[in-house]
C-alpha positions in Angstrom: -6.2 -24.8 9.4 -9.1 -22.8 10.7 -11.2 -24.3 13.6 -14.7 -25.4 13.0 -15.7 -23.1 15.9 -14.4 -20.1 14.0 -16.0 -21.1 10.7 -19.4 -21.8 12.5 -19.1 -18.4 14.2 -18.7 -16.6 10.9 -21.6 -18.4 9.3 -23.8 -17.6 12.4 -22.8 -13.9 12.1 -23.9 -13.9 8.4 -27.2 -15.5 9.4 -27.7 -12.8 12.1 -27.0 -10.0 9.6 -29.3 -11.4 7.0 -32.0 -11.7 9.6 -31.5 -8.1 10.7 -31.5 -6.8 7.1 -34.9 -8.4 6.6 -36.4 -6.1 9.3 -37.1 -2.3 9.3 -33.8 -0.5 10.1 -32.6 3.1 10.3 -30.4 4.2 7.4 -27.1 4.2 9.2 -27.6 0.7 10.7 -28.7 -0.6 7.3 -25.6 0.8 5.6 -23.3 -0.6 8.3 -24.8 -4.1 8.1 -24.9 -4.1 4.3 -21.2 -3.1 4.2 -20.3 -5.9 6.7 -22.4 -8.4 4.7 -20.5 -7.5 1.5 -17.2 -7.9 3.3 -18.2 -11.3 4.5 -19.5 -12.5 1.2 -16.2 -13.8 -0.3 -15.5 -15.5 3.1 -18.8 -17.3 3.0 -18.2 -18.4 -0.6 -14.7 -19.8 0.4 -16.2 -21.6 3.4 -19.0 -23.1 1.2 -16.4 -24.3 -1.3 -14.2 -25.7 1.5 -17.0 -27.6 3.1 -18.0 -29.2 -0.2 -14.4 -30.2 -1.0 -14.1 -31.7 2.5 -17.4 -33.6 2.1 -16.3 -34.9 -1.3 -13.0 -36.0 0.2 -14.8 -38.0 3.0 -16.9 -39.7 0.3 -13.9 -40.7 -1.6 -12.2 -42.2 1.5 -15.1 -44.6 1.9 -14.1 -46.1 -1.5 -10.4 -46.6 -0.7 -10.9 -50.4 0.0 -13.2 -51.0 -3.0 -11.4 -53.4 -5.3 -12.7 -51.6 -8.5 -12.9 -48.0 -7.4 -10.2 -47.8 -4.8 -7.3 -46.7 -7.0 -9.3 -44.1 -8.8 -10.7 -42.8 -5.5 -7.2 -42.5 -4.0 -6.0 -40.5 -7.0 -9.0 -38.1 -6.8 -8.5 -37.8 -3.1 -4.9 -36.7 -3.6 -6.1 -33.9 -5.8 -8.8 -33.0 -3.4 -6.4 -32.9 -0.5 -4.4 -30.3 -2.3 -7.6 -28.4 -3.1 -8.6 -28.4 0.6 -5.2 -27.1 1.6 -5.4 -24.3 -1.0 -8.9 -23.3 0.2 -7.8 -23.3 3.8 -4.9 -20.9 2.8 -7.3 -18.7 0.8 -9.7 -18.6 3.7 -6.9 -17.7 6.1 -5.8 -14.8 3.9 -9.4 -13.5 3.7 -9.6 -13.5 7.5 -6.3 -11.6 8.0 -6.8 -8.3 10.0 -7.6 -5.5 7.6 -5.5 -2.4 7.5 -8.1 0.4 8.1 -6.1 2.7 5.8 -6.0 0.4 2.8 -9.1 1.9 1.1 -7.8 5.5 1.5 -6.0 7.6 -1.1 -2.4 8.5 -0.5 0.1 11.4 -0.3 3.2 10.4 -2.3 6.5 12.2 -1.6 9.5 11.7 -3.8 12.8 13.3 -3.0 16.2 13.1 -4.9 18.8 11.5 -2.7 22.5 10.9 -3.4 23.6 11.5 -7.0 23.0 15.2 -7.7 21.3 15.9 -11.1 21.0 12.2 -11.9 19.1 11.6 -8.7 16.7 14.4 -9.6 16.1 12.9 -13.0 15.5 9.5 -11.4 13.0 11.1 -9.0 11.2 12.4 -12.1 11.2 8.8 -13.6 9.6 7.5 -10.4 6.9 10.2 -10.3 6.0 9.4 -14.0 5.9 5.7 -13.1 3.4 6.2 -10.3 1.4 8.7 -12.4 1.1 6.2 -15.3 0.3 3.4 -12.9 -2.4 5.6 -11.3 -3.9 6.4 -14.7 -4.1 2.6 -15.5 -6.0 2.1 -12.2 -8.4 5.0 -12.9 -7.0 7.1 -10.0 -6.6 10.8 -10.0 -3.2 12.5 -9.4 -2.7 16.1 -8.3 0.6 17.7 -7.6 0.7 19.5 -4.3 4.3 20.8 -4.2 7.3 20.5 -6.5 10.8 21.6 -6.7 12.3 21.0 -10.2 15.8 19.7 -10.7 18.5 21.9 -12.4 18.5 19.7 -15.5 15.1 18.1 -15.3 13.3 15.8 -12.9 12.6 16.9 -9.4 14.6 17.7 -6.3 11.3 17.0 -4.5 7.7 16.4 -5.6 4.6 15.8 -3.5 1.4 14.5 -5.0 -2.0 13.4 -3.9 -3.4 10.2 -5.4 -7.1 9.6 -4.9 -9.2 6.6 -5.7 -10.3 3.4 -4.1 -7.6 1.2 -2.6 -4.7 3.5 -3.5 -2.8 3.1 -0.2 -3.3 -0.7 -0.2 -1.4 -0.9 -3.6 1.2 1.7 -3.0 2.1 1.4 0.7 5.0 -0.9 0.1 6.7 1.7 -2.2 8.0 3.6 0.8 11.8 3.4 1.0 15.0 4.1 -0.8 15.0 3.4 -4.6 18.3 3.1 -6.3 19.1 3.5 -10.0 22.2 2.3 -11.9 22.7 3.8 -15.4 25.1 5.8 -17.6 24.1 9.5 -17.4 23.8 11.3 -20.8 26.5 13.7 -19.6 28.9 10.8 -18.9 31.5 10.8 -21.7 33.4 7.7 -20.5 30.3 5.6 -20.3 30.7 4.9 -16.6 27.7 3.6 -14.7 26.5 5.9 -11.9 24.5 4.9 -8.9 21.9 7.4 -7.6 19.0 7.2 -5.3 15.7 8.8 -4.5 13.4 8.3 -1.4 9.7 7.6 -1.6 7.2 8.0 1.2 3.6 6.9 0.8 1.2 8.2 3.5 -2.4 7.3 3.8 -4.8 10.3 3.4 -6.1 11.2 6.9 -9.4 12.8 7.6 -10.1 15.2 10.5 -11.7 12.3 12.3 -8.5 10.3 12.1 -6.2 12.9 13.6 -6.9 15.8 16.0 -4.6 18.8 15.5 -4.8 21.5 18.2 -4.7 25.0 16.9 -2.1 26.0 19.6 0.2 23.2 18.3 0.5 24.9 14.8 2.7 27.7 13.8 1.8 29.3 10.4 4.3 31.3 8.3 3.6 32.8 4.9 5.9 34.0 2.1 5.6 35.1 -1.5 5.2 32.2 -3.9 7.7 32.2 -6.8 7.4 30.8 -10.2 9.9 28.4 -11.8 11.7 31.3 -13.3 12.2 33.0 -10.0 9.7 35.8 -10.5 7.1 36.5 -7.9 3.9 34.7 -9.0 1.8 37.4 -7.2 2.2 40.2 -4.8 0.5 38.5 -1.8 2.0 36.2 0.7 0.5 33.0 -0.7 3.1 30.3 0.1 2.4 28.6 3.4 4.7 26.9 5.9 3.1 24.9 8.7 5.1 23.7 11.7 3.7 21.2 14.1 5.4 22.2 17.3 5.1 19.0 19.3 6.7 16.8 16.6 8.7 19.4 14.7 7.2 18.3 11.4 7.3 21.1 8.8 5.0 21.2 5.7 5.0 23.7 2.9 2.6 24.4 0.0 3.0 27.1 -2.6 1.1 26.2 -5.6 -2.2 28.2 -5.2 -3.9 30.8 -3.1 -3.0 31.1 0.6 -6.4 29.6 1.6 -5.9 26.6 -0.7 -2.3 26.2 0.4 -3.2 26.2 4.1 -5.8 23.5 3.4 -3.2 21.5 1.4 -0.5 21.9 4.1 -3.0 20.8 6.8 -3.9 17.7 4.7 -0.3 16.7 4.3 0.4 17.3 8.0 -2.6 15.3 9.0 -1.3 12.4 6.8 2.2 12.6 8.3 0.8 12.5 11.9 -1.6 9.7 11.0 1.3 7.7 9.4 3.5 8.4 12.5 0.8 6.9 14.8 0.4 3.9 12.4 4.1 3.3 12.5 4.2 3.4 16.3 1.3 1.0 16.6 2.9 -1.4 14.1 6.2 -1.3 16.0 4.5 -1.9 19.3 2.6 -4.9 17.9 5.8 -6.2 16.4 7.7 -6.0 19.7 4.8 -7.6 21.5 4.9 -10.7 19.3 8.6 -10.5 18.4 7.7 -10.5 14.7 8.0 -7.3 12.7 5.1 -7.0 10.3 4.6 -4.1 7.9 6.5 -1.4 9.8 7.5 0.3 6.5 11.1 1.0 7.5 12.2 3.7 5.1 15.9 3.7 6.1 17.0 0.9 3.9 17.3 0.4 0.2 14.2 -1.5 -1.1 14.6 -1.6 -4.9 17.3 -1.2 -7.6 16.6 -0.2 -11.2 19.5 -1.4 -13.3 19.3 0.2 -16.8 22.3 -1.7 -18.5 20.8 -5.0 -17.6 17.2 -3.9 -18.1 16.2 -5.3 -14.7 14.4 -4.2 -11.5 15.2 -6.0 -8.2 13.1 -5.7 -5.1 15.5 -6.6 -2.3 12.8 -7.2 0.4 11.5 -10.3 -1.5 14.5 -11.1 -3.7 12.4 -10.7 -6.8 14.0 -9.6 -10.1 12.1 -8.7 -13.2 13.8 -8.1 -16.6 11.1 -5.7 -17.5 12.6 -2.3 -16.6 10.8 -0.4 -19.3 7.4 -1.9 -18.6 7.8 -1.2 -14.8 8.7 2.4 -15.4 5.7 2.7 -17.8 3.5 1.4 -14.9 2.3 -1.6 -16.9 4.4 -4.2 -15.0 4.4 -2.5 -11.6 1.5 -4.7 -10.6 3.8 -7.7 -10.7 6.0 -6.2 -8.0 3.0 -4.9 -6.0 1.2 -8.3 -6.1 4.4 -10.1 -4.9 4.9 -7.6 -2.1 1.2 -8.0 -1.0 1.5 -11.8 -1.0 4.7 -11.7 1.0 3.1 -9.3 3.5 0.1 -11.7 3.9 2.5 -14.6 4.4 4.3 -12.7 7.2 0.9 -11.9 8.8 -0.1 -15.6 8.7 3.2 -16.7 10.1 2.9 -14.1 13.0 -0.7 -15.3 13.8 0.4 -19.0 13.8 3.3 -18.1 16.1 0.9 -16.4 18.5 -1.4 -19.4 18.6 1.4 -21.9 19.3 
């Protein structure tokens, strides 16, 4: 339960902002204060609702000993008790530390893992799932780099998804995704298990990550088409190596200038994500509770075609909606559950720190 001191402090901050907004301000200060006020609005609404429920509850308690109204008052109070608890939990969630990257777009990398051609086909299924989900959200998807599989799908595909809150919704997709199904080429009808890895990186701006020119090695080569023919006669494909970390990024879809910009964008996202992971691990070790470190080394989800189910192993959630999940229409059910679980972990960590 939140302390009265914290609630009063939030309300006082809102009063201060409202007072400042009523005076002449420079454009930048006005924008910053307006943004903060908008972020605090749902918190103020929840506080107002909570205070009213608590006041109503106190009023009912005065009637407990009334011979005529006592029984009804106690029944209503039980309902209000539950409502107060719900509002306290809602307010706690609203006050959780915000991930600064949540509002950003994302770089999504999908790579075929174990399973050969079947893994490449599955990587293609995953990319189409995220593409359809993005379309439903009104986001824009642009392929940056792709390496087609021998019989379809992708050995590797990298795409940029832009829109508001992309990273917030997709960040829990990072990890190993496993598929169980009978390949079309399997005559005996045996179920095969294959895997693909997904990495979701928040888009990083130049202000987020500083990359020194001397830390970059640039190599160029001739871009090739899918058929193996040279797409042009210039060295347009770009390979960037970040010397301090050894991270290598390639881009070969467009002109050299565009490819270099794309490769820098991906490199910046990788370095930004690396720093975020390090900070998350440091925080986890400090409070001995691991929250949101995005460990990509373990299997996170299984897509079982014979049973038509999808199981997320991190939260033990199974949906018998495989087709709808792959169409993107039911992916929100998994995403919402993962977000809720993450918030519960954050609340538990904060409570552990306070005790």
